[in-house]
N, C-alpha and C positions, 0 to 999 in steps of 0.2 A: 145720864142724859143721852138722848138719841142723837145720832149723827144727822145733820141736815140732809134733805133730799138732794141727790145730784141734779145739777142743772144741765139742760140741753144747750149745746153751743148754738149760737145764732147761725142761720144759714149764710153761706158765702154770698156776697153781693153779685148781681148779674152785671155784665159789661155795661148795660144801660144805666146802672146805678152808680157807676164809678165816675169820678171827676176826669176831665180832660187831662189834668196834670198826672193823675195816676195812670191813665192809659198811655200817655207819652212816656212815662217812666218805664212801664212794662215793655213798650216797643224798644226803648233804648237798651234795656237789659238783654233782650233777645238779639238785638243787633250786635251788642258787644260780644255775645257768644259766637255769632257768625263771623265776626271780624277777628276773633282771637284776642280780644282786649284783656290783658292780665288784671286790670283794675276790677274786673268782674269778681275775681276771687276775694277782693276786699269787701265787696258787697255781700258775698256769701258769708264771710267771716263776721260781718256786722249783723247777720240775721236773715238775709235773703235765702229762701229755701234752695238747697242744692238741686232738688228735683222739681223745681218750678216748671210748669208746662204752659205752652201757649194754646191758642184756640184749636190747633191741629194735634194737640197732645205731644208736641215735640218738647223735650226737656232742653235745658241749657247744654247738657252733655251731648244730646243728639245733634244739636246745631253746631257745636264746636267740633264734634267728630266728623260730621258730614262736610264741614268746611275745611277740614284738614289742619287743626291746631293741636298738635300733640301736647304741648306744654300746658295749655288750658285744660285739655282733657285730663291730664294727670292731676292737675290741681283740683279740678272738680271731683274726681274720683277720691282723692285724699280727703275731701270735705264731705264725703258721704253720698255722692251722686250714684244712683243705681245703674250699673253698666248694662243691665238686661231690661230696663224699662222700655217697653215698646210704645210707639206713637199710635195715633188713632187708626193708621193703616196696617199696624202690626209689625212695622219695621223697628229693629233695635239699632242703637248706635253702632254696634259692630257690623251689622249688615250694611248700614249706610256708609261706613268707612271702607268696607270691601267694595261696594258699588263704585265709590269715587276713587278707588285705588290709593287710598291713604295708608300706606304700609306702616308708617310710624305710629299712626293712631290705632291701627289694628293691633300692633304689638303692645301699646299702652293698655288698651282695653283687655286684651288677653292676660296681661300681667296682673290686672286687677280682678281677674276671675270671670270675665264676661263669658257667657255660654254661647259657643258658636252654633248651637242647635236651637236657640231661642228665637222666637219671632217667626213671621210669615212674610216673605220667605226668610229662612234662616241665613246666617252669614255663609254657611257651607253651601246652601242652595244658591245664594247670590253669586258666589264664586263659580259654581258650576254653570249657572245661566249665562254669565258674562265671560265664561272661558278664562278664568283667572287661575290657571293651574298652579302657579307659583304660590298662591295663598292657601290652597287646599291642604298642603302639608303643615303649614303654619297653624291652620285652624284645627288640625288633628282629625281631618276627615278619614273615616274608615272605609273599608270596602263596602260595608253595609250602607254607609251614607251615599256612596257613589252609585249604588244600585237602586236607591229610593227613587220613585218617580218625582220629577220636578213639579213643583206647584205652578199653577197658571199665574202669570204676572197680573197684578191688579190693573184694571182698566181705568179710564177716567171716571170720576164720580157720576153716579146716576145711570151707569151702563151695566148691563148684566154680564 
């Protein structure tokens, strides 16, 4: 007997197709990441994707890292969050934490294997741009990294 033909999954709904209740829930999840709310980890344990992204491509990890919540960052990483997943502008959670000066978050991301050269600008480039010399050693910056030309900082949307 032949195997049945594989089925194609249904396309994801567009935001316009989602209920207001679903949209409100999504906003609350991303706000929980920004606030460092540890109950977010219970939602991930219950099935919420650890790499869920918002409309700007920011993951829960990115928002927690950028907002300076090392305990939540560690919890999300332990549940499979990708430490190198860049948002729609190319920034990684590690580069965001470097930019914000969140040293404990930087350490947590590095301990989980985050790549300091991933993203645009990378975490190393971010430390160089904002003159955060104390983080360059922590990030493992090499002489070659320090000689690389710095990338241009992204401007406002819609500008060249």
